[in-house]
Backbone as numpy.savetxt, mean C-alpha at the origin, in Angstrom:
# Nx Ny Nz CAx CAy CAz Cx Cy Cz
-29.82 4.46 -41.64 -28.47 4.42 -41.10 -27.95 5.82 -40.78
-28.35 6.77 -41.62 -27.91 8.14 -41.37 -28.44 8.64 -40.03
-29.68 8.26 -39.70 -30.27 8.67 -38.43 -29.50 8.04 -37.27
-29.15 6.77 -37.44 -28.40 6.07 -36.39 -27.06 6.75 -36.14
-26.38 7.09 -37.24 -25.07 7.75 -37.11 -25.21 9.09 -36.40
-26.26 9.82 -36.74 -26.47 11.12 -36.10 -26.75 10.96 -34.61
-27.55 9.93 -34.28 -27.86 9.68 -32.87 -26.58 9.33 -32.10
-25.77 8.42 -32.68 -24.52 8.01 -32.02 -23.57 9.20 -31.88
-23.51 10.03 -32.92 -22.65 11.21 -32.84 -23.13 12.17 -31.76
-24.46 12.32 -31.65 -25.01 13.18 -30.62 -24.69 12.66 -29.22
-24.80 11.33 -29.04 -24.48 10.74 -27.74 -23.01 10.93 -27.40
-22.16 10.75 -28.41 -20.72 10.92 -28.20 -20.39 12.35 -27.78
-20.99 13.32 -28.48 -20.75 14.72 -28.14 -21.24 15.02 -26.73
-22.38 14.44 -26.36 -22.93 14.65 -25.02 -21.99 14.10 -23.96
-21.50 12.88 -24.17 -20.60 12.26 -23.20 -19.32 13.08 -23.06
-18.76 13.50 -24.19 -17.54 14.31 -24.16 -17.79 15.62 -23.42
-18.91 16.26 -23.67 -19.22 17.52 -23.00 -19.34 17.32 -21.49
-20.00 16.23 -21.08 -20.16 15.96 -19.65 -18.81 15.72 -18.99
-17.98 14.87 -19.62 -16.70 14.51 -19.04 -15.75 15.70 -18.97
-15.71 16.50 -20.03 -14.73 17.57 -20.10 -15.20 18.87 -19.46
-16.50 19.11 -19.41 -17.00 20.41 -18.99 -17.77 20.39 -17.68
-18.32 19.25 -17.29 -19.18 19.22 -16.10 -18.32 19.32 -14.84
-18.70 20.17 -13.88 -17.94 20.29 -12.63 -17.93 18.97 -11.87
-16.79 18.68 -11.22 -16.67 17.42 -10.49 -17.41 17.44 -9.16
-17.48 18.60 -8.50 -18.02 18.67 -7.14 -19.45 18.12 -7.03
-20.41 18.50 -7.90 -21.77 17.95 -7.76 -21.82 16.43 -7.89
-20.99 15.88 -8.75 -20.97 14.42 -8.92 -20.42 13.75 -7.66
-19.33 14.29 -7.12 -18.75 13.74 -5.90 -19.74 13.82 -4.74
-20.49 14.92 -4.65 -21.49 15.06 -3.58 -22.54 13.96 -3.66
-22.89 13.54 -4.86 -23.91 12.51 -5.03 -23.41 11.13 -4.60
-22.12 10.87 -4.78 -21.60 9.53 -4.48 -20.93 9.44 -3.11
-20.83 10.56 -2.38 -20.17 10.53 -1.09 -20.73 9.47 -0.13
-22.06 9.27 -0.07 -22.56 8.24 0.85 -22.03 6.85 0.54
-21.68 6.58 -0.73 -21.17 5.26 -1.10 -19.67 5.14 -0.87
-19.00 6.24 -0.51 -17.55 6.21 -0.35 -17.12 5.90 1.08
-18.05 5.84 2.02 -17.71 5.53 3.40 -16.92 4.22 3.46
-15.83 4.17 4.28 -15.39 5.11 5.31 -14.37 6.14 4.85
-14.53 6.68 3.66 -13.64 7.71 3.14 -14.40 9.03 3.07
-13.78 10.10 3.59 -14.38 11.44 3.55 -13.55 12.33 2.63
-14.25 13.04 1.73 -13.59 13.93 0.78 -13.97 15.38 1.09
-13.03 16.28 0.89 -13.35 17.70 1.06 -12.49 18.51 0.10
-13.03 19.66 -0.32 -12.29 20.56 -1.20 -12.18 20.04 -2.62
-13.32 19.58 -3.21 -13.31 19.07 -4.58 -13.38 20.24 -5.55
-12.49 20.23 -6.55 -12.49 21.30 -7.55 -12.13 20.72 -8.91
-12.38 21.51 -9.97 -12.06 21.07 -11.31 -13.24 20.41 -12.01
-12.95 19.79 -13.15 -13.96 19.12 -13.95 -13.86 17.61 -13.76
-14.87 16.89 -14.31 -14.80 15.44 -14.26 -13.55 14.91 -14.96
-13.16 15.56 -16.04 -12.01 15.10 -16.81 -10.71 15.26 -16.02
-10.59 16.38 -15.30 -9.36 16.66 -14.59 -9.68 17.52 -13.38
-9.38 17.01 -12.21 -9.73 17.77 -11.02 -8.83 17.44 -9.85
-9.25 17.92 -8.67 -8.41 17.77 -7.48 -9.29 17.72 -6.24
-8.86 16.92 -5.27 -9.50 16.85 -3.96 -8.48 17.33 -2.94
-8.82 18.35 -2.17 -7.85 18.93 -1.22 -7.49 17.95 -0.12
-8.48 17.13 0.33 -8.22 16.22 1.45 -9.05 14.95 1.30
-8.38 13.82 1.50 -9.03 12.50 1.54 -8.68 11.88 2.88
-9.69 11.62 3.71 -9.46 11.10 5.05 -10.25 9.83 5.28
-9.64 8.91 6.03 -10.35 7.72 6.45 -11.13 8.04 7.73
-12.40 7.65 7.76 -13.21 7.86 8.96 -13.17 6.64 9.87
-12.36 5.64 9.51 -12.16 4.45 10.33 -11.04 4.73 11.32
-11.35 4.66 12.63 -10.35 4.97 13.65 -9.16 4.02 13.61
-9.36 2.80 13.08 -8.28 1.84 13.01 -7.33 2.11 11.85
-7.72 2.97 10.93 -6.90 3.29 9.77 -6.83 4.80 9.60
-5.98 5.47 10.38 -5.92 6.94 10.36 -5.18 7.47 9.14
-5.73 7.21 7.97 -5.07 7.59 6.72 -5.59 8.94 6.25
-4.66 9.80 5.82 -5.03 11.10 5.27 -4.11 11.45 4.11
-4.70 11.78 2.97 -3.96 12.21 1.80 -4.42 13.61 1.42
-3.56 14.36 0.79 -3.91 15.72 0.37 -3.52 15.94 -1.08
-4.13 16.95 -1.67 -3.83 17.32 -3.05 -3.91 16.11 -3.99
-5.02 15.38 -3.87 -5.23 14.21 -4.73 -5.76 14.70 -6.08
-4.96 14.51 -7.12 -5.32 14.98 -8.45 -5.60 13.79 -9.36
-6.56 13.97 -10.27 -6.85 12.92 -11.23 -6.99 13.49 -12.63
-6.71 12.63 -13.59 -6.87 12.96 -15.00 -7.56 11.78 -15.66
-8.77 12.01 -16.15 -9.63 10.96 -16.69 -9.01 10.31 -17.92
-9.22 8.98 -18.07 -8.71 8.23 -19.23 -9.88 7.77 -20.10
-10.25 8.53 -21.12 -11.41 8.18 -21.95 -11.29 6.82 -22.63
-10.08 6.39 -22.97 -9.90 5.13 -23.67 -10.24 3.91 -22.80
-10.40 4.13 -21.48 -10.73 3.03 -20.58 -12.24 2.81 -20.45
-13.06 3.63 -21.14 -14.50 3.56 -20.95 -15.09 2.20 -21.34
-14.47 1.49 -22.26 -15.00 0.19 -22.66 -14.92 -0.84 -21.54
-13.94 -0.68 -20.65 -13.77 -1.65 -19.57 -14.16 -1.09 -18.20
-14.24 0.22 -18.08 -14.58 0.82 -16.80 -14.26 2.29 -16.78
-14.03 2.81 -15.58 -13.68 4.22 -15.41 -12.23 4.29 -14.95
-11.37 4.87 -15.79 -9.96 4.92 -15.48 -9.44 6.33 -15.34
-8.37 6.46 -14.56 -7.77 7.78 -14.35 -6.33 7.63 -13.90
-5.53 8.64 -14.24 -4.20 8.78 -13.67 -4.33 9.64 -12.43
-3.65 9.24 -11.36 -3.77 9.97 -10.09 -2.39 10.30 -9.55
-2.34 11.36 -8.75 -1.16 11.68 -7.95 -1.63 12.29 -6.65
-0.84 12.10 -5.58 -1.29 12.54 -4.26 -0.09 12.84 -3.37
-0.38 13.58 -2.30 0.60 13.86 -1.25 0.07 13.27 0.05
0.98 12.96 0.95 0.57 12.42 2.23 1.59 11.46 2.79
1.48 11.16 4.10 2.37 10.25 4.80 3.83 10.69 4.68
4.02 11.99 4.66 5.37 12.52 4.58 5.99 12.42 3.21
5.20 12.10 2.20 5.71 11.97 0.84 4.58 12.11 -0.16
4.42 11.11 -1.00 3.37 11.14 -2.01 3.48 9.97 -2.95
2.75 10.04 -4.06 2.78 8.95 -5.02 1.95 9.25 -6.24
1.97 8.32 -7.18 1.17 8.45 -8.39 0.97 7.07 -9.00
0.00 6.97 -9.89 -0.28 5.70 -10.55 -1.51 5.80 -11.42
-1.96 4.64 -11.90 -3.15 4.56 -12.76 -4.17 3.64 -12.10
-5.43 4.08 -12.06 -6.49 3.34 -11.39 -7.62 3.09 -12.39
-8.14 1.88 -12.39 -9.30 1.52 -13.22 -10.32 0.80 -12.35
-11.52 1.35 -12.30 -12.64 0.67 -11.64 -13.53 0.10 -12.73
-13.61 -1.24 -12.79 -14.38 -1.88 -13.85 -15.87 -1.69 -13.61
-16.65 -1.94 -14.67 -18.10 -1.81 -14.53 -18.66 -2.83 -13.55
-17.90 -3.89 -13.28 -18.34 -4.88 -12.29 -17.98 -4.50 -10.86
-17.27 -3.38 -10.68 -16.92 -2.92 -9.35 -15.53 -3.31 -8.87
-14.79 -4.10 -9.68 -13.44 -4.49 -9.29 -12.48 -3.34 -9.54
-11.30 -3.41 -8.90 -10.34 -2.32 -8.97 -8.99 -2.83 -9.47
-8.42 -2.12 -10.44 -7.10 -2.45 -10.97 -6.21 -1.22 -10.82
-5.03 -1.43 -10.26 -4.06 -0.35 -10.05 -2.76 -0.74 -10.74
-2.23 0.14 -11.57 -1.01 -0.14 -12.32 0.00 0.98 -12.11
1.27 0.59 -12.15 2.38 1.55 -12.11 2.26 2.52 -10.94
1.92 1.98 -9.77 1.80 2.81 -8.57 3.17 2.96 -7.90
3.56 4.19 -7.62 4.77 4.47 -6.86 4.41 5.30 -5.64
5.03 5.00 -4.52 4.76 5.73 -3.28 6.08 6.02 -2.57
6.09 7.12 -1.85 7.24 7.52 -1.05 6.71 7.93 0.32
7.15 7.25 1.38 6.59 7.45 2.71 7.70 7.71 3.70
7.51 8.67 4.59 8.41 8.87 5.71 8.06 7.84 6.77
9.03 7.01 7.16 8.77 5.90 8.07 8.05 6.30 9.36
8.37 7.46 9.98 7.65 7.82 11.22 6.14 7.92 11.05
5.66 8.15 9.81 4.23 8.25 9.58 3.51 6.92 9.85
4.24 5.81 9.83 3.63 4.50 10.07 3.30 4.26 11.53
3.85 5.08 12.41 3.58 4.89 13.84 2.10 5.03 14.17
1.39 5.84 13.40 -0.05 6.05 13.66 -0.86 4.79 13.40
-0.31 3.83 12.65 -1.05 2.61 12.33 -0.82 1.51 13.36
0.08 1.72 14.32 0.29 0.73 15.36 -0.89 0.71 16.32
-1.36 -0.50 16.72 -2.50 -0.56 17.65 -2.19 0.07 19.00
-0.93 -0.01 19.44 -0.47 0.66 20.66 0.92 1.23 20.36
1.31 2.32 21.02 2.60 2.96 20.71 3.79 2.21 21.28
4.14 1.08 20.65 5.22 0.23 21.16 6.56 0.50 20.47
6.56 1.33 19.42 7.80 1.55 18.68 7.71 2.86 17.91
8.87 3.38 17.56 8.97 4.52 16.65 9.92 4.14 15.53
9.72 4.74 14.36 10.47 4.37 13.17 11.24 5.56 12.61
12.32 5.25 11.92 13.09 6.26 11.20 13.42 5.74 9.82
13.71 6.66 8.91 14.08 6.28 7.55 13.03 6.66 6.54
13.22 6.18 5.33 12.32 6.49 4.23 11.93 5.20 3.52
10.66 5.12 3.11 10.14 3.91 2.47 9.66 4.26 1.07
10.19 3.53 0.09 9.77 3.69 -1.29 9.15 2.39 -1.79
8.06 2.51 -2.50 7.39 1.33 -3.03 7.05 1.51 -4.50
7.23 0.45 -5.26 6.85 0.41 -6.67 6.00 -0.82 -6.90
4.76 -0.59 -7.38 3.81 -1.68 -7.57 3.30 -1.65 -9.01
3.92 -2.43 -9.90 3.47 -2.45 -11.30 2.04 -2.93 -11.46
1.57 -3.76 -10.51 0.23 -4.34 -10.70 -0.40 -4.70 -9.37
-1.67 -4.31 -9.21 -2.47 -4.73 -8.05 -3.91 -4.89 -8.51
-4.58 -5.96 -8.03 -5.95 -6.23 -8.42 -6.79 -6.55 -7.19
-7.97 -5.88 -7.11 -8.93 -6.16 -6.05 -10.22 -6.63 -6.70
-10.66 -7.83 -6.34 -11.90 -8.40 -6.85 -12.83 -8.62 -5.66
-14.03 -8.07 -5.75 -14.99 -8.14 -4.64 -14.35 -7.65 -3.35
-13.57 -6.56 -3.46 -12.91 -5.89 -2.34 -11.84 -6.75 -1.69
-11.41 -7.82 -2.34 -10.36 -8.68 -1.83 -9.13 -8.58 -2.74
-7.95 -8.42 -2.15 -6.72 -8.35 -2.93 -6.42 -9.72 -3.53
-6.43 -9.81 -4.84 -6.20 -11.10 -5.51 -4.85 -11.18 -6.20
-4.22 -10.03 -6.47 -2.93 -10.05 -7.15 -2.15 -8.80 -6.80
-0.88 -9.00 -6.42 -0.03 -7.88 -6.08 1.40 -8.19 -6.52
1.97 -7.28 -7.27 3.35 -7.39 -7.72 4.05 -6.09 -7.38
5.15 -6.17 -6.63 5.81 -4.93 -6.27 7.07 -5.11 -5.45
7.73 -3.98 -5.21 8.95 -3.96 -4.42 8.86 -2.82 -3.40
9.33 -3.09 -2.19 9.37 -2.08 -1.13 10.82 -1.99 -0.65
11.30 -0.77 -0.49 12.68 -0.54 -0.04 12.66 0.50 1.09
13.10 0.07 2.28 13.17 0.95 3.45 14.64 1.26 3.70
15.03 2.51 3.48 16.43 2.90 3.64 16.63 3.66 4.95
17.87 3.57 5.48 18.20 4.19 6.78 17.19 3.77 7.84
16.82 2.50 7.77 15.75 2.00 8.64 16.23 1.83 10.07
15.41 2.29 10.99 15.72 2.14 12.42 14.41 2.04 13.20
14.42 1.18 14.20 13.27 1.01 15.08 13.71 1.27 16.51
13.00 2.15 17.19 13.22 2.39 18.62 12.06 1.76 19.37
12.37 0.85 20.29 11.31 0.13 20.97 11.75 -0.28 22.37
10.76 -0.50 23.23 11.02 -1.01 24.58 10.42 -2.40 24.76
10.06 -3.05 23.64 9.45 -4.38 23.70 10.39 -5.38 24.36
11.70 -5.24 24.15 12.66 -6.21 24.66 13.22 -5.82 26.02
12.65 -4.82 26.66 13.13 -4.37 27.96 13.34 -2.87 27.93
14.57 -2.41 28.25 14.87 -0.97 28.15 14.74 -0.48 26.72
14.58 0.83 26.56 14.46 1.42 25.22 15.69 1.08 24.39
15.46 0.51 23.20 16.54 0.11 22.32 16.41 0.81 20.98
17.56 1.11 20.39 17.62 1.59 19.02 18.19 0.46 18.17
17.34 -0.07 17.28 17.76 -1.20 16.43 17.94 -0.68 15.01
19.19 -0.66 14.56 19.47 -0.22 13.19 19.26 -1.39 12.24
18.40 -1.21 11.27 18.10 -2.27 10.30 18.91 -2.08 9.03
19.29 -0.85 8.74 20.03 -0.58 7.50 19.08 -0.41 6.34
19.21 -1.27 5.33 18.33 -1.25 4.17 17.53 -2.54 4.13
16.21 -2.39 4.15 15.30 -3.55 4.11 14.61 -3.60 2.76
14.73 -4.73 2.09 14.11 -4.93 0.78 13.05 -6.01 0.86
11.89 -5.75 0.27 10.81 -6.73 0.21 10.32 -6.80 -1.24
10.43 -7.97 -1.85 9.97 -8.20 -3.22 8.76 -9.12 -3.18
7.62 -8.62 -3.67 6.35 -9.34 -3.60 5.98 -9.86 -4.98
5.67 -11.16 -5.07 5.30 -11.77 -6.34 4.10 -12.68 -6.14
3.13 -12.64 -7.07 2.00 -13.58 -7.01 2.44 -14.96 -7.49
1.79 -16.00 -6.96 2.08 -17.38 -7.33 0.91 -17.93 -8.15
1.17 -19.01 -8.90 0.13 -19.61 -9.73 -1.06 -20.10 -8.92
-0.82 -20.45 -7.65 -1.88 -20.98 -6.79 -2.82 -19.90 -6.27
-2.50 -18.63 -6.55 -3.28 -17.53 -5.99 -2.67 -16.97 -4.74
-1.61 -17.63 -4.24 -0.89 -17.12 -3.07 0.08 -16.03 -3.49
0.70 -15.40 -2.50 1.74 -14.40 -2.74 2.96 -14.73 -1.89
4.12 -14.47 -2.43 5.35 -14.67 -1.69 6.15 -13.37 -1.66
6.66 -13.04 -0.48 7.48 -11.85 -0.31 8.87 -12.29 0.14
9.87 -11.99 -0.68 11.26 -12.27 -0.31 11.79 -11.07 0.46
12.43 -11.35 1.60 12.84 -10.30 2.52 14.34 -10.40 2.78
15.03 -9.28 2.71 16.44 -9.24 3.13 16.77 -7.87 3.68
17.65 -7.86 4.66 18.09 -6.62 5.30 19.60 -6.68 5.46
20.28 -5.60 5.11 21.72 -5.52 5.23 22.12 -4.14 5.73
23.34 -4.07 6.30 23.88 -2.78 6.72 23.44 -2.34 8.10
22.80 -3.22 8.86 22.33 -2.85 10.19 22.86 -3.77 11.27
22.19 -3.78 12.40 22.61 -4.62 13.52 22.39 -6.10 13.25
21.42 -6.42 12.37 21.10 -7.81 12.06 20.95 -7.96 10.55
21.58 -8.98 10.00 21.37 -9.34 8.59 20.20 -10.31 8.55
19.23 -10.04 7.69 18.04 -10.89 7.58 17.89 -11.39 6.15
17.47 -12.65 6.01 17.24 -13.22 4.69 16.19 -14.31 4.82
15.11 -14.19 4.03 14.07 -15.19 4.10 12.86 -14.79 3.30
11.71 -15.32 3.67 10.50 -15.04 2.92 9.28 -15.28 3.78
8.15 -14.75 3.30 6.85 -15.03 3.90 5.88 -15.29 2.76
5.13 -16.37 2.85 4.12 -16.70 1.85 2.74 -16.54 2.48
1.82 -15.98 1.70 0.46 -15.73 2.18 -0.51 -16.36 1.19
-1.37 -17.26 1.69 -2.37 -17.91 0.85 -3.56 -16.99 0.64
-4.41 -17.35 -0.32 -5.57 -16.52 -0.63 -6.54 -16.40 0.54
-6.54 -17.40 1.45 -7.44 -17.34 2.61 -6.82 -16.61 3.80
-5.59 -16.09 3.62 -4.94 -15.34 4.69 -3.91 -16.11 5.49
-3.84 -17.44 5.32 -2.83 -18.23 6.03 -1.43 -17.82 5.58
-0.53 -17.66 6.53 0.83 -17.25 6.17 1.86 -18.17 6.82
3.03 -18.20 6.19 4.16 -18.97 6.68 5.41 -18.11 6.54
6.00 -17.76 7.67 7.17 -16.88 7.68 8.41 -17.69 8.05
9.50 -17.49 7.32 10.75 -18.21 7.57 11.91 -17.28 7.24
12.58 -16.74 8.26 13.65 -15.77 8.06 14.86 -16.15 8.92
16.03 -16.11 8.31 17.28 -16.37 9.01 17.88 -15.03 9.44
18.16 -14.90 10.74 18.68 -13.66 11.32 20.11 -13.87 11.80
21.00 -12.97 11.38 22.41 -13.06 11.77 22.81 -11.78 12.50
22.94 -11.83 13.84 23.35 -10.63 14.58 24.80 -10.25 14.24
25.08 -8.94 14.39 26.44 -8.45 14.21 27.05 -8.18 15.57
28.28 -7.72 15.55 28.94 -7.39 16.82 28.30 -6.18 17.50
27.51 -5.40 16.74 26.85 -4.21 17.29 25.43 -4.47 17.76
24.95 -5.69 17.60 23.57 -5.99 17.99 23.41 -5.85 19.50
22.40 -5.08 19.96 22.20 -4.92 21.41 22.02 -6.27 22.10
22.68 -6.50 23.25 22.55 -7.78 23.95 21.10 -8.14 24.28
20.28 -7.13 24.59 18.88 -7.41 24.93 18.15 -8.06 23.74
18.48 -7.60 22.54 17.84 -8.17 21.35 18.33 -9.58 21.10
19.63 -9.83 21.29 20.17 -11.18 21.11 19.53 -12.14 22.11
19.38 -11.72 23.36 18.74 -12.56 24.37 17.30 -12.86 24.00
16.61 -11.86 23.43 15.23 -12.08 23.01 15.18 -13.10 21.88
16.12 -13.03 20.96 16.16 -14.01 19.87 16.41 -15.41 20.41
17.25 -15.54 21.41 17.52 -16.85 22.00 16.25 -17.45 22.59
15.40 -16.59 23.14 14.18 -17.08 23.80 13.06 -17.39 22.81
13.02 -16.69 21.69 11.83 -16.76 20.84 12.08 -17.40 19.47
13.32 -17.65 19.11 13.62 -18.25 17.81 14.47 -19.50 17.99
14.77 -20.17 16.87 15.55 -21.40 16.91 17.01 -21.10 16.59
17.92 -21.35 17.54 19.34 -21.10 17.27 19.87 -22.02 16.17
20.76 -21.49 15.33 21.42 -22.28 14.30 22.92 -22.05 14.38
23.67 -22.73 13.56 25.13 -22.63 13.60 25.58 -21.22 13.23
26.76 -20.86 13.70 27.33 -19.56 13.37 26.70 -18.41 14.10
26.00 -18.67 15.21 25.38 -17.60 15.98 24.15 -17.02 15.32
23.56 -17.75 14.36 22.38 -17.27 13.66 21.11 -17.81 14.33
19.97 -17.22 13.94 18.68 -17.61 14.51 17.66 -17.76 13.40
16.83 -18.81 13.52 15.76 -19.05 12.55 14.44 -18.58 13.14
13.81 -17.59 12.47 12.51 -17.06 12.92 11.43 -17.66 12.03
10.55 -18.47 12.63 9.48 -19.12 11.89 8.15 -18.86 12.59
7.16 -18.48 11.78 5.82 -18.21 12.30 4.79 -18.69 11.29
3.66 -19.18 11.79 2.51 -19.49 10.95 1.28 -18.89 11.60
0.26 -18.62 10.80 -0.97 -18.05 11.32 -1.85 -17.58 10.19
-2.75 -16.67 10.51 -3.66 -16.12 9.51 -3.65 -14.60 9.62
-3.41 -13.94 8.49 -3.30 -12.49 8.47 -4.57 -11.84 9.00
-5.74 -12.39 8.69 -7.01 -11.78 9.08 -7.16 -11.75 10.61
-6.53 -12.69 11.31 -6.64 -12.71 12.77 -5.69 -11.73 13.44
-4.77 -11.16 12.65 -3.84 -10.18 13.20 -4.40 -8.78 13.15
-5.48 -8.57 12.36 -6.05 -7.24 12.19 -6.85 -6.81 13.42
């Protein structure tokens, strides 16, 4: 038994030495081929605590770039996987949270907070049909990815001073949204529901969208124009939504999220 204890102690010391003292860059270089479509540059620090100067997506459809991505290893997570606390800059803001990659390859993210400048989202539009203003804050207490598929998401998104400039409805329009709130909750069936409301802008919005595990979605939102709503937008609502009493409009859509990508 004494030999066994010495062997286990030796292994423990070895693991601790590797985690705390081994440079991170050589390890990252070895796993870079498996990280595609993500490109890393400027790796520094140790495995226990380090930093990546730039994280870029090499996928043209997802022009994502983060900078100053820092991590701090969580040794207590070793029984279930590899865990770390992270913080990053990018998209006109930044964020932080806790990430765990299980030994089975699944991903768990907890207590993630992000702050994004709304104009940064314009790069994700397939064509430049709109520009955005305002600030977006998100808090996600829990997110789970199993076999690279999002299976659970709990969080809140708040877009303040929200404004969209677009020519989709004809001449260039400035549509003030005010404050947009989205509360996302998982359902027992494996689906997710997002409650949506917007106040303080040209249109008051209240409703929800539910998304099934296979990507099917059902959107149902009641829109109430104000006296400041641009006439072009009101005319568009008359053509594309269902009029209701009090000058309101019911926006309903069904489809599959995967077909929108």
